[in-house]
Backbone as a chain_set.jsonl record, in Angstrom:
{"seq": "MSESLIEESILSRPTYGTLKIVPGLAHYFLADASGAECVIRVVQELPRDMMEKVHILYVPTPGEAALITSLYALGAKRFEHFPTIEEAVAKLGDWLSGAKMGSQLYLAGTEGLVGQGVAKGEECGLDHTAVQCEHRGSLARRVQCVHCKTMIEDVTTQPVKCPSCDLLLLVRDHYSRRLAAFQGVCINAEDPSEEIEIKEVFK", "coords": {"N": [[119.406, 114.505, 68.675], [118.848, 111.099, 69.609], [118.05, 108.32, 71.797], [120.776, 106.197, 72.705], [122.312, 103.685, 70.675], [124.684, 102.57, 71.034], [126.818, 101.759, 73.659], [127.219, 104.323, 76.001], [130.093, 105.941, 77.049], [131.466, 108.261, 77.971], [130.539, 111.73, 78.419], [130.91, 113.125, 76.001], [130.558, 111.267, 74.055], [128.925, 110.286, 71.08], [125.364, 109.871, 70.636], [122.737, 107.785, 69.38], [119.727, 107.179, 67.507], [116.644, 106.125, 66.069], [115.696, 106.778, 62.799], [112.956, 108.887, 62.012], [110.288, 110.44, 60.343], [109.589, 113.836, 60.889], [107.518, 116.78, 61.246], [108.324, 119.271, 58.817], [109.773, 121.864, 56.726], [111.466, 121.049, 54.75], [113.24, 118.023, 53.944], [116.242, 116.646, 54.489], [118.474, 114.133, 53.582], [121.294, 112.152, 54.369], [123.35, 109.49, 53.634], [125.312, 106.451, 53.832], [126.302, 103.29, 52.323], [125.689, 101.525, 54.382], [123.629, 102.792, 55.67], [121.615, 103.131, 53.828], [119.259, 101.558, 53.63], [117.844, 102.486, 55.815], [117.105, 105.062, 55.017], [115.5, 104.43, 52.8], [113.45, 102.996, 54.106], [112.262, 105.008, 55.717], [111.557, 107.079, 53.883], [109.825, 105.787, 52.127], [107.501, 105.698, 53.566], [106.352, 108.124, 53.291], [103.762, 110.233, 51.919], [103.153, 110.63, 48.402], [102.908, 113.295, 47.618], [104.621, 114.627, 49.278], [107.151, 114.287, 48.396], [108.386, 116.315, 47.034], [109.656, 117.722, 48.942], [111.843, 116.317, 49.707], [115.296, 115.553, 49.85], [118.115, 113.825, 48.86], [121.308, 112.592, 49.639], [123.968, 110.435, 48.839], [126.439, 107.964, 49.602], [127.839, 105.52, 47.964], [129.127, 102.11, 48.086], [132.117, 101.154, 46.332], [131.449, 100.302, 42.961], [128.845, 99.58, 43.415], [125.374, 99.301, 42.584], [122.665, 98.603, 42.916], [121.46, 99.722, 45.28], [121.696, 102.404, 44.695], [119.936, 102.597, 42.549], [117.536, 101.926, 43.877], [117.271, 104.034, 45.71], [117.113, 106.235, 43.986], [114.703, 105.619, 42.763], [112.854, 106.311, 44.649], [111.923, 108.822, 44.189], [112.658, 111.401, 45.024], [112.97, 115.003, 45.297], [115.551, 115.913, 44.835], [118.315, 113.886, 44.141], [121.505, 112.764, 44.68], [124.653, 111.134, 44.221], [127.87, 110.403, 45.61], [131.379, 109.573, 45.46], [132.872, 109.748, 47.825], [132.699, 110.4, 51.378], [133.472, 112.955, 52.115], [132.995, 114.53, 49.81], [130.222, 114.262, 49.579], [129.386, 115.423, 51.978], [130.28, 118.021, 51.599], [128.582, 118.802, 49.506], [126.194, 118.594, 50.899], [126.506, 120.774, 52.59], [126.278, 122.841, 50.703], [123.599, 122.514, 49.966], [122.282, 122.916, 52.456], [122.939, 125.525, 52.948], [121.105, 127.012, 51.642], [118.822, 126.329, 52.911], [115.687, 126.654, 54.646], [114.312, 127.912, 57.78], [113.056, 125.374, 59.85], [113.698, 123.198, 58.386], [114.697, 119.743, 58.186], [117.229, 117.402, 59.117], [118.504, 114.245, 58.311], [120.533, 111.588, 59.167], [122.254, 108.664, 58.294], [124.056, 105.703, 58.795], [127.519, 104.784, 58.908], [129.685, 105.692, 61.67], [131.571, 107.669, 61.02], [130.473, 109.021, 58.781], [128.035, 109.945, 59.888], [128.925, 111.608, 61.987], [130.357, 113.632, 60.599], [128.302, 114.66, 59.104], [126.638, 115.738, 61.094], [128.348, 117.736, 62.109], [128.54, 119.397, 59.853], [125.891, 120.207, 59.586], [125.602, 121.739, 61.957], [127.49, 123.713, 61.41], [126.199, 125.012, 59.356], [124.196, 126.254, 60.674], [122.016, 124.794, 61.55], [119.666, 123.829, 63.946], [120.245, 121.67, 66.756], [118.066, 120.144, 67.428], [116.846, 119.628, 65.087], [118.104, 117.591, 63.855], [118.52, 114.205, 63.149], [119.913, 111.005, 63.907], [120.93, 107.807, 62.831], [122.738, 105.058, 63.584], [124.415, 102.684, 61.629], [126.002, 99.683, 60.492], [129.59, 99.31, 60.38], [131.615, 99.78, 63.345], [133.835, 101.25, 63.039], [136.144, 103.897, 63.595], [136.603, 107.446, 63.151], [139.547, 109.105, 63.538], [141.504, 111.596, 65.113], [144.879, 112.33, 65.138], [146.354, 113.72, 67.88], [148.809, 114.835, 67.908], [149.985, 115.422, 65.37], [147.786, 116.234, 64.017], [146.633, 114.81, 61.951], [143.938, 113.287, 60.22], [142.553, 110.136, 60.581], [140.94, 107.714, 58.87], [138.309, 105.24, 59.236], [139.186, 103.554, 61.411], [139.856, 100.584, 63.017], [141.332, 99.32, 64.931], [142.955, 98.978, 68.162], [145.797, 99.819, 69.813], [146.273, 102.385, 67.192], [148.381, 103.043, 64.392], [149.65, 106.177, 63.513], [149.538, 107.374, 60.242], [151.002, 109.53, 59.401], [152.811, 110.742, 61.362], [153.772, 108.5, 62.486], [153.45, 107.661, 65.088], [152.286, 105.525, 67.737], [148.987, 105.266, 68.531], [146.699, 105.618, 71.198], [143.321, 105.092, 70.983], [141.028, 107.16, 72.115], [137.913, 107.386, 73.99], [137.0, 109.896, 74.03], [135.296, 112.337, 72.212], [135.289, 114.68, 69.621], [132.944, 116.901, 68.668], [133.111, 119.082, 67.003], [135.219, 118.426, 65.275], [134.324, 116.037, 64.423], [135.432, 113.566, 65.209], [137.225, 110.995, 66.991], [139.719, 111.148, 69.593], [143.189, 110.558, 69.272], [145.956, 109.582, 71.137], [149.462, 109.416, 71.899], [150.494, 106.262, 72.89], [152.706, 105.113, 73.995], [154.53, 107.02, 74.947], [156.412, 107.445, 76.983], [158.144, 105.322, 76.726], [159.089, 104.592, 73.799], [160.034, 102.263, 72.67], [158.604, 100.23, 73.689], [156.7, 97.346, 73.161], [153.475, 96.948, 71.971], [150.501, 95.174, 71.792], [148.433, 95.123, 68.962], [145.026, 95.212, 68.483], [141.965, 94.177, 66.882], [139.22, 95.999, 67.525], [137.104, 97.756, 67.016], [134.632, 96.932, 65.28]], "CA": [[119.764, 113.096, 68.606], [118.064, 110.409, 70.612], [118.586, 107.249, 72.616], [121.975, 105.571, 72.157], [122.366, 102.274, 70.322], [126.028, 102.167, 71.402], [126.993, 102.093, 75.06], [127.849, 105.626, 76.189], [131.143, 105.835, 78.047], [131.642, 109.576, 78.543], [129.501, 112.643, 77.945], [131.105, 113.58, 74.615], [130.266, 110.153, 73.143], [127.669, 110.5, 70.351], [124.242, 108.963, 70.85], [122.0, 107.556, 68.143], [118.381, 106.657, 67.653], [116.051, 105.558, 64.861], [115.132, 107.849, 61.991], [111.522, 108.955, 61.751], [109.919, 111.728, 59.766], [108.895, 114.811, 61.726], [107.098, 117.903, 60.404], [109.392, 120.168, 58.399], [109.621, 122.486, 55.409], [112.262, 120.234, 53.823], [113.83, 116.865, 54.604], [117.539, 116.361, 53.878], [119.007, 112.84, 53.986], [122.656, 111.796, 53.996], [123.566, 108.102, 54.035], [126.234, 105.611, 53.074], [125.693, 102.008, 51.984], [125.159, 100.908, 55.6], [122.412, 103.485, 56.093], [120.673, 103.313, 52.714], [117.968, 100.927, 53.936], [117.137, 103.377, 56.753], [116.492, 106.126, 54.213], [114.412, 103.813, 52.026], [112.373, 102.685, 55.048], [111.581, 106.229, 56.163], [110.984, 107.837, 52.768], [108.711, 105.03, 51.555], [106.311, 105.939, 54.364], [105.825, 109.457, 52.985], [102.844, 110.339, 50.782], [103.842, 111.087, 47.198], [102.925, 114.756, 47.493], [105.679, 115.179, 50.12], [108.463, 114.003, 47.82], [108.985, 117.584, 46.615], [110.397, 118.26, 50.089], [112.884, 115.358, 50.068], [116.581, 115.705, 49.179], [118.913, 112.683, 49.315], [122.713, 112.457, 49.256], [124.321, 109.05, 49.111], [127.812, 107.538, 49.359], [127.787, 104.069, 47.738], [130.384, 101.37, 48.058], [132.586, 101.088, 44.94], [130.849, 99.309, 42.089], [127.462, 99.279, 43.799], [124.36, 99.891, 41.704], [121.29, 98.28, 43.32], [120.929, 100.686, 46.24], [121.555, 103.677, 43.977], [118.679, 102.487, 41.798], [116.411, 101.947, 44.826], [117.145, 105.385, 46.258], [116.631, 107.089, 42.899], [113.305, 105.275, 42.491], [111.975, 106.89, 45.666], [111.296, 109.998, 43.588], [112.98, 112.632, 45.743], [113.165, 116.194, 44.471], [116.955, 115.862, 44.435], [119.086, 112.729, 44.568], [122.856, 112.743, 44.126], [125.566, 110.232, 44.926], [129.266, 110.805, 45.509], [132.26, 108.462, 45.831], [133.458, 109.887, 49.159], [131.916, 111.114, 52.392], [133.86, 114.37, 52.08], [132.29, 115.189, 48.708], [128.795, 114.306, 49.901], [129.198, 116.398, 53.055], [130.444, 119.343, 50.982], [127.327, 119.085, 48.799], [125.194, 118.847, 51.944], [126.69, 122.164, 52.997], [125.689, 123.682, 49.654], [122.14, 122.425, 50.079], [121.807, 123.507, 53.707], [123.157, 126.977, 52.93], [119.873, 127.623, 51.136], [117.674, 125.759, 53.628], [114.904, 127.58, 55.459], [113.974, 127.497, 59.134], [112.078, 124.29, 59.833], [114.233, 122.061, 57.637], [115.133, 118.621, 59.014], [118.364, 116.65, 58.591], [118.495, 112.834, 58.713], [121.825, 110.99, 58.858], [122.197, 107.222, 58.542], [125.198, 104.937, 58.33], [128.654, 104.605, 59.797], [129.92, 106.802, 62.589], [132.293, 108.741, 60.349], [129.522, 109.788, 57.983], [127.075, 110.621, 60.763], [129.604, 112.686, 62.702], [130.664, 114.733, 59.69], [127.025, 115.274, 58.746], [126.223, 116.562, 62.229], [129.207, 118.919, 62.145], [128.167, 120.275, 58.744], [124.607, 120.802, 59.939], [125.845, 122.792, 62.945], [128.2, 124.781, 60.713], [125.222, 125.726, 58.528], [123.215, 126.908, 61.536], [120.864, 123.946, 61.834], [119.524, 123.545, 65.376], [120.466, 120.242, 67.018], [116.773, 119.45, 67.512], [116.406, 119.341, 63.718], [119.012, 116.577, 63.321], [118.345, 112.836, 63.631], [121.01, 110.123, 63.505], [120.787, 106.372, 63.036], [124.002, 104.378, 63.288], [124.337, 101.371, 61.026], [127.251, 99.216, 59.91], [130.821, 99.164, 61.151], [131.918, 100.689, 64.449], [135.114, 101.894, 62.736], [136.161, 105.283, 64.056], [137.413, 108.503, 62.537], [140.427, 109.481, 64.647], [142.49, 112.646, 64.873], [146.123, 112.285, 65.908], [146.46, 115.027, 68.531], [150.193, 115.304, 67.803], [150.241, 116.044, 64.068], [146.464, 116.666, 63.544], [146.183, 113.993, 60.828], [142.697, 112.541, 60.373], [142.699, 108.745, 60.157], [139.59, 107.207, 58.631], [137.991, 103.809, 59.328], [140.077, 102.898, 62.372], [139.219, 99.431, 63.672], [142.252, 98.718, 65.898], [143.365, 99.681, 69.372], [145.944, 101.179, 69.292], [146.432, 102.525, 65.746], [149.577, 103.808, 64.047], [149.38, 107.354, 62.691], [150.245, 107.251, 58.958], [151.812, 110.721, 59.128], [153.936, 110.913, 62.284], [154.223, 107.141, 62.832], [153.257, 107.358, 66.506], [151.267, 104.536, 68.062], [147.977, 106.067, 69.223], [145.559, 105.088, 71.939], [142.077, 105.712, 70.512], [140.234, 107.484, 73.297], [136.476, 107.523, 73.797], [136.666, 111.325, 73.926], [134.861, 112.649, 70.852], [135.144, 116.099, 69.297], [131.846, 117.136, 67.73], [133.58, 120.056, 66.012], [136.051, 117.736, 64.299], [133.665, 114.768, 64.076], [136.47, 112.547, 65.312], [137.745, 110.604, 68.293], [141.074, 111.638, 69.78], [144.235, 109.55, 69.395], [147.132, 110.107, 71.831], [150.569, 108.463, 71.912], [150.28, 105.295, 73.961], [153.986, 104.696, 74.57], [155.377, 108.213, 74.908], [157.513, 107.333, 77.938], [159.074, 104.305, 76.243], [158.701, 104.281, 72.418], [160.461, 100.917, 72.291], [157.677, 99.255, 74.278], [155.862, 96.666, 72.189], [152.08, 96.894, 72.407], [149.712, 94.374, 70.865], [147.362, 95.819, 68.253], [143.878, 94.314, 68.368], [140.757, 94.666, 66.214], [138.191, 96.193, 68.559], [135.988, 98.542, 66.489], [134.25, 96.164, 64.107]], "C": [[119.151, 112.372, 69.794], [118.805, 109.249, 71.254], [119.718, 106.489, 71.937], [121.768, 104.11, 71.823], [123.743, 101.7, 70.64], [126.25, 102.622, 72.836], [127.766, 103.393, 75.22], [128.87, 105.529, 77.302], [131.422, 107.164, 78.732], [130.695, 110.534, 77.839], [129.674, 113.067, 76.496], [130.755, 112.502, 73.594], [128.951, 110.393, 72.423], [126.613, 109.472, 70.735], [123.41, 108.902, 69.583], [120.622, 106.993, 68.45], [117.921, 105.999, 66.37], [115.385, 106.679, 64.078], [113.615, 107.737, 61.896], [111.2, 110.359, 61.263], [109.178, 112.571, 60.807], [108.494, 115.978, 60.829], [108.259, 118.832, 60.062], [109.132, 120.733, 57.012], [110.383, 121.717, 54.338], [112.931, 119.137, 54.628], [115.089, 116.471, 53.84], [118.096, 115.059, 54.457], [120.445, 112.693, 53.498], [122.913, 110.386, 54.516], [124.706, 107.487, 53.237], [125.553, 104.265, 52.845], [125.079, 101.323, 53.201], [123.826, 101.522, 56.007], [121.347, 103.632, 55.029], [119.298, 102.739, 53.027], [117.159, 101.761, 54.922], [116.405, 104.476, 55.992], [115.31, 105.571, 53.427], [113.213, 103.537, 52.915], [111.557, 103.923, 55.402], [110.865, 106.925, 55.013], [109.796, 107.104, 52.148], [107.406, 105.243, 52.315], [105.654, 107.287, 54.051], [104.803, 109.403, 51.855], [103.567, 110.964, 49.599], [103.932, 112.603, 47.102], [103.976, 115.412, 48.386], [107.065, 115.018, 49.508], [109.162, 115.259, 47.3], [109.805, 118.223, 47.73], [111.63, 117.425, 50.435], [114.134, 115.532, 49.191], [117.518, 114.628, 49.734], [120.325, 112.741, 48.74], [123.182, 111.076, 49.697], [125.782, 108.771, 48.754], [127.811, 106.018, 49.194], [129.149, 103.413, 47.953], [130.813, 101.26, 46.592], [131.92, 99.961, 44.152], [129.4, 98.974, 42.385], [126.479, 99.958, 42.855], [122.951, 99.716, 42.252], [120.705, 99.311, 44.268], [120.788, 102.068, 45.607], [120.229, 103.692, 43.224], [117.472, 102.59, 42.722], [116.19, 103.34, 45.397], [116.614, 106.356, 45.201], [115.143, 106.869, 42.654], [112.338, 105.837, 43.532], [111.281, 108.149, 45.146], [111.529, 111.292, 44.332], [113.154, 113.8, 44.786], [114.601, 116.253, 43.96], [117.572, 114.578, 44.985], [120.438, 112.787, 43.871], [123.693, 111.747, 44.908], [127.005, 110.61, 44.603], [130.16, 109.672, 45.983], [132.843, 108.547, 47.234], [132.514, 110.647, 50.09], [132.212, 112.608, 52.31], [133.11, 115.134, 50.989], [130.797, 115.313, 49.001], [128.505, 115.34, 50.981], [129.35, 117.822, 52.525], [129.167, 119.742, 50.239], [126.201, 119.344, 49.795], [125.29, 120.282, 52.427], [126.101, 123.131, 51.991], [124.17, 123.698, 49.773], [121.63, 123.141, 51.315], [122.007, 125.018, 53.745], [121.925, 127.711, 52.414], [118.633, 127.117, 51.844], [116.981, 126.806, 54.493], [114.68, 127.021, 56.854], [112.877, 126.433, 59.072], [112.518, 123.1, 59.014], [114.753, 121.007, 58.607], [116.265, 117.872, 58.319], [118.36, 115.243, 59.18], [119.795, 112.195, 58.239], [121.795, 109.513, 59.216], [123.433, 106.534, 57.974], [126.283, 104.83, 59.374], [128.93, 105.876, 60.595], [130.649, 107.974, 61.94], [131.37, 109.631, 59.542], [128.578, 110.593, 58.873], [127.728, 111.812, 61.46], [129.898, 113.884, 61.82], [129.392, 115.434, 59.231], [126.504, 116.181, 59.849], [127.027, 117.856, 62.274], [128.843, 119.906, 61.04], [126.829, 120.954, 59.015], [124.762, 121.943, 60.933], [126.534, 123.989, 62.304], [127.237, 125.64, 59.896], [124.095, 126.335, 59.348], [121.988, 126.093, 61.847], [120.824, 123.653, 63.329], [119.648, 122.04, 65.607], [119.164, 119.456, 67.112], [116.233, 119.084, 66.134], [117.266, 118.271, 63.06], [118.728, 115.227, 63.97], [119.46, 111.958, 63.079], [120.662, 108.672, 63.797], [122.092, 105.7, 62.625], [123.731, 103.001, 62.72], [125.719, 100.985, 60.493], [128.396, 99.171, 60.903], [130.926, 100.178, 62.285], [133.266, 101.384, 64.241], [135.045, 103.376, 63.053], [136.997, 106.194, 63.158], [138.225, 109.103, 63.679], [141.35, 110.608, 64.226], [143.71, 112.391, 65.757], [146.318, 113.659, 66.536], [147.849, 115.631, 68.37], [150.474, 115.997, 66.481], [148.96, 116.491, 63.37], [145.979, 115.906, 62.305], [144.869, 113.301, 61.179], [142.896, 111.139, 59.791], [141.3, 108.157, 60.052], [139.511, 105.695, 58.865], [138.955, 103.037, 60.227], [139.316, 101.775, 63.074], [140.084, 98.835, 64.77], [142.494, 99.616, 67.108], [144.68, 99.057, 69.84], [146.038, 101.188, 67.765], [147.68, 103.357, 65.479], [149.2, 104.978, 63.15], [150.177, 107.252, 61.396], [151.159, 108.438, 58.663], [153.035, 110.829, 60.039], [154.444, 109.59, 62.842], [154.115, 106.821, 64.326], [152.167, 106.312, 66.675], [150.253, 105.218, 68.976], [146.957, 105.224, 69.96], [144.32, 105.827, 71.452], [141.179, 105.922, 71.728], [138.752, 107.507, 72.957], [136.07, 108.99, 73.722], [136.413, 111.671, 72.469], [134.71, 114.15, 70.684], [134.034, 116.267, 68.278], [132.258, 118.128, 66.646], [134.368, 119.375, 64.902], [135.395, 116.472, 63.765], [134.667, 113.626, 64.12], [136.778, 112.231, 66.771], [139.2, 111.05, 68.375], [142.059, 110.486, 69.977], [145.483, 110.161, 70.009], [148.198, 109.015, 71.914], [150.475, 107.551, 73.129], [151.578, 104.889, 74.656], [155.0, 105.84, 74.583], [156.585, 108.091, 75.843], [158.567, 106.328, 77.483], [158.653, 103.861, 74.84], [159.093, 102.878, 71.966], [159.511, 99.839, 72.829], [156.79, 98.649, 73.194], [154.45, 96.501, 72.742], [151.277, 96.146, 71.352], [148.584, 95.214, 70.26], [146.222, 94.843, 68.021], [142.745, 94.99, 67.601], [139.652, 94.787, 67.261], [136.957, 96.953, 68.058], [135.515, 97.902, 65.184], [132.854, 96.54, 63.605]], "O": [[118.957, 112.961, 70.857], [120.035, 109.204, 71.251], [119.641, 106.172, 70.75], [121.133, 103.374, 72.579], [123.955, 100.492, 70.533], [125.907, 103.75, 73.19], [128.843, 103.554, 74.646], [128.542, 105.075, 78.398], [131.598, 107.201, 79.95], [130.12, 110.207, 76.801], [128.684, 113.344, 75.819], [130.666, 112.786, 72.4], [127.946, 110.678, 73.074], [126.934, 108.345, 71.111], [123.381, 109.855, 68.803], [120.388, 106.411, 69.51], [118.718, 105.384, 65.661], [114.597, 107.444, 64.633], [113.064, 106.65, 61.722], [111.782, 111.34, 61.726], [108.278, 112.097, 61.5], [109.072, 116.152, 59.756], [109.083, 119.143, 60.923], [108.376, 120.165, 56.224], [110.002, 121.725, 53.167], [113.165, 119.282, 55.828], [115.021, 116.021, 52.696], [118.18, 114.902, 55.675], [120.773, 113.059, 52.37], [122.719, 110.114, 55.701], [125.028, 107.925, 52.133], [124.367, 104.109, 53.136], [124.073, 100.624, 53.082], [122.99, 100.854, 56.616], [120.286, 104.198, 55.29], [118.281, 103.363, 52.724], [115.929, 101.752, 54.88], [115.247, 104.783, 56.275], [114.241, 106.18, 53.395], [112.078, 103.813, 52.527], [110.327, 103.897, 55.389], [109.706, 107.317, 55.145], [108.853, 107.747, 51.688], [106.326, 104.999, 51.777], [104.537, 107.556, 54.491], [104.957, 108.61, 50.926], [104.498, 111.748, 49.784], [104.904, 113.141, 46.573], [104.209, 116.616, 48.278], [108.044, 115.547, 50.034], [110.383, 115.272, 47.142], [110.563, 119.162, 47.486], [112.38, 117.774, 51.347], [114.045, 115.641, 47.968], [117.694, 114.531, 50.948], [120.521, 112.913, 47.537], [122.841, 110.607, 50.783], [126.297, 109.265, 47.752], [127.784, 105.296, 50.191], [130.18, 104.083, 47.995], [129.964, 101.271, 45.701], [131.839, 98.823, 44.614], [128.791, 98.169, 41.68], [126.73, 101.067, 42.383], [122.114, 100.601, 42.07], [119.564, 99.736, 44.085], [119.87, 102.816, 45.941], [119.493, 104.678, 43.26], [116.494, 103.262, 42.394], [115.049, 103.777, 45.551], [115.764, 107.197, 45.494], [114.408, 107.815, 42.371], [111.126, 105.835, 43.312], [110.193, 108.502, 45.601], [110.693, 112.194, 44.282], [113.449, 113.609, 43.606], [114.844, 116.597, 42.804], [117.373, 114.23, 46.149], [120.518, 112.849, 42.645], [123.478, 111.538, 46.102], [127.324, 111.065, 43.504], [129.745, 108.88, 46.829], [133.266, 107.531, 47.786], [131.661, 111.42, 49.654], [131.304, 113.431, 52.423], [132.644, 116.251, 51.215], [130.182, 116.339, 48.71], [127.502, 116.051, 50.913], [128.633, 118.726, 52.954], [128.723, 120.887, 50.332], [125.353, 120.208, 49.569], [124.27, 120.935, 52.65], [125.493, 124.131, 52.371], [123.538, 124.751, 49.693], [120.656, 123.891, 51.243], [121.321, 125.716, 54.492], [121.724, 128.889, 52.713], [117.514, 127.431, 51.438], [117.618, 127.726, 55.005], [114.835, 125.823, 57.091], [111.899, 126.574, 58.338], [111.807, 122.098, 58.943], [115.195, 121.329, 59.71], [116.268, 117.723, 57.097], [118.228, 115.067, 60.391], [120.125, 112.252, 57.054], [121.364, 109.143, 60.309], [123.808, 106.755, 56.823], [126.009, 104.789, 60.574], [128.479, 106.968, 60.25], [130.383, 109.131, 62.263], [131.469, 110.856, 59.608], [128.351, 111.779, 58.636], [127.15, 112.898, 61.516], [129.711, 115.026, 62.239], [129.39, 116.642, 58.994], [125.987, 117.265, 59.577], [126.468, 118.938, 62.453], [128.838, 121.116, 61.265], [126.653, 122.134, 58.713], [124.136, 122.993, 60.782], [126.211, 125.137, 62.609], [127.434, 126.847, 59.76], [123.141, 126.874, 58.787], [121.006, 126.631, 62.357], [121.838, 123.271, 63.914], [119.22, 121.235, 64.779], [119.152, 118.243, 66.9], [115.274, 118.321, 66.022], [117.176, 118.058, 61.851], [118.698, 115.117, 65.196], [119.9, 112.131, 61.942], [120.161, 108.347, 64.874], [122.499, 105.766, 61.465], [122.923, 102.243, 63.254], [126.504, 101.845, 60.094], [128.194, 99.015, 62.107], [130.397, 101.286, 62.198], [133.78, 102.03, 65.154], [134.03, 104.03, 62.817], [137.951, 105.767, 62.508], [137.66, 109.559, 64.674], [141.912, 110.591, 63.131], [143.587, 112.254, 66.974], [146.436, 114.656, 65.823], [148.049, 116.81, 68.662], [151.126, 117.04, 66.455], [149.009, 117.053, 62.275], [145.008, 116.322, 61.673], [144.7, 112.793, 62.287], [143.349, 110.983, 58.657], [140.563, 108.11, 61.038], [140.496, 104.972, 58.716], [139.472, 101.989, 59.84], [138.254, 102.003, 63.655], [139.635, 97.935, 65.48], [142.27, 100.826, 67.076], [144.696, 97.889, 70.226], [145.902, 100.149, 67.119], [148.002, 104.266, 66.244], [148.513, 104.799, 62.144], [151.391, 107.06, 61.448], [152.002, 108.36, 57.769], [154.158, 110.987, 59.561], [155.427, 109.557, 63.582], [154.643, 105.803, 64.775], [151.244, 106.222, 65.866], [150.601, 105.691, 70.057], [146.424, 104.251, 69.428], [144.272, 107.056, 71.502], [140.643, 104.968, 72.292], [138.374, 107.632, 71.793], [134.926, 109.3, 73.388], [137.215, 111.342, 71.595], [134.078, 114.814, 71.505], [134.168, 115.819, 67.139], [131.809, 118.027, 65.505], [134.206, 119.705, 63.727], [135.85, 115.9, 62.774], [134.747, 112.818, 63.194], [136.619, 113.07, 67.658], [139.838, 111.3, 67.352], [141.802, 109.559, 70.746], [146.02, 111.138, 69.486], [147.874, 107.83, 71.989], [150.386, 108.022, 74.262], [151.553, 104.38, 75.777], [156.175, 105.648, 74.27], [157.665, 108.585, 75.522], [159.745, 106.464, 77.815], [157.94, 102.867, 74.696], [158.548, 102.362, 70.99], [159.616, 98.671, 72.455], [156.196, 99.377, 72.398], [154.257, 95.98, 73.841], [151.363, 96.45, 70.162], [147.874, 95.924, 70.972], [146.416, 93.777, 67.437], [142.581, 96.209, 67.657], [139.205, 93.783, 67.816], [135.874, 96.804, 68.625], [135.956, 98.294, 64.104], [132.383, 95.978, 62.616]]}, "num_chains": 1, "name": "protein.A"}
């Protein structure tokens, strides 16, 4: 992963760059609606005879059709789309399980998608030098409640209430690459009655 487009606060904070094709035996892409244009931009630069090496997974927004059509028209060897990030990442794992040394992984879109794609790539034995990430779209975070281990998707507020244990969580900048999530810790543990203003900060 390369130069950060988001200010880095602590060492565990992910960094992002701009996708560009590098030599490889195969090129695997994972994107959501925010990152679709990145994939189109990069793949359109490839000569047609390289399309047999391209595999694209996509998570559209509900009811979307135009970007699906544009991605399909690129002519990749494989193109599939799934309604959720979890399903697309699971399929990515299936694809990468059969990938050979020299394969490249390209991730584009929101932080939740990129983080889960990175974790899946590492799980499948892909070297970190073979993974590129481009952040696009919302800064919403994927947060794990450290108290009950619930994963909370698309968090835009600080603090956020855990939907499982009902604790009010401070969303820390500490990021777990293994979990692909930021850590949320109880913000008012000493005085649960304390009222704390909830603000939209991750937009």
